C-alpha positions, -999 to 999 in steps of 0.1 A, spaced: 573 -815 153 584 -802 186 564 -778 208 590 -751 202 586 -754 164 548 -750 168 554 -717 187 578 -703 161 559 -712 129 529 -689 136 552 -660 144 572 -665 112 540 -667 92 527 -635 109 560 -617 101 558 -627 64 522 -616 63 530 -582 78 559 -577 54 537 -586 24 509 -563 36 529 -532 45 563 -538 28 597 -540 44 608 -506 30 635 -519 8 621 -504 -23 603 -475 -7 607 -440 -20 626 -416 3 604 -391 21 604 -357 5 587 -329 24 562 -308 5 572 -274 -7 564 -248 20 546 -216 9 542 -193 39 508 -177 44 524 -144 53 557 -141 34 568 -111 54 566 -130 87 583 -162 76 608 -165 48 638 -187 42 671 -170 36 701 -193 30 708 -229 20 743 -227 4 773 -239 23 791 -208 9 766 -187 29 773 -201 64 758 -178 90 777 -170 121 761 -182 153 763 -147 167 738 -135 141 711 -159 151 683 -154 176 690 -189 192 720 -211 194 699 -242 188 675 -254 161 641 -241 174 623 -271 159 644 -301 171 665 -285 198 698 -296 182 728 -274 191 741 -255 162 778 -253 153 793 -219 145 804 -217 108 782 -247 97 748 -230 98 736 -229 62 698 -233 66 681 -203 81 647 -186 82 635 -151 91 606 -147 114 593 -116 132 625 -97 123 649 -124 137 670 -150 120 668 -186 132 692 -214 122 683 -250 115 702 -283 113 684 -292 80 657 -280 56 632 -305 71 633 -287 105 632 -253 88 601 -263 68 584 -277 99 592 -246 119 578 -223 91 545 -242 91 537 -225 125 567 -205 138 548 -189 168 538 -224 181 573 -238 176 589 -209 195 564 -214 223 573 -251 224 610 -242 224 604 -218 253 585 -245 273 613 -270 267 639 -244 280 618 -238 311 615 -275 319 652 -279 314 659 -251 338 634 -264 364 652 -298 364 684 -280 370 699 -292 338 720 -272 314 702 -262 282 716 -275 249 
């Protein structure tokens, strides 16, 4: 056996061992986020999820998803949440649910992200 074959064999064995131990994900169940139940339903409630109920961008507090920062497209915003009297739009239910877990913290993170973007002289999304 050549020197090169000796170097590859242990790596192949290690790869097989890792796949056997943790799985390769081929038969893994898709991730489903847990249902969110807000502590204070008056401060954080979800409003829409149907494509028939698309919310105009002009009715939202921000023109980006406050969780992931993705730019929202007018006429395609179907996932929203109400917080502190304002409506926020989201790219998906996962981002909405993560936002609703701690809306005040997520809005603070969004504000810091905006400040950093402005300090660098970049255009905000």
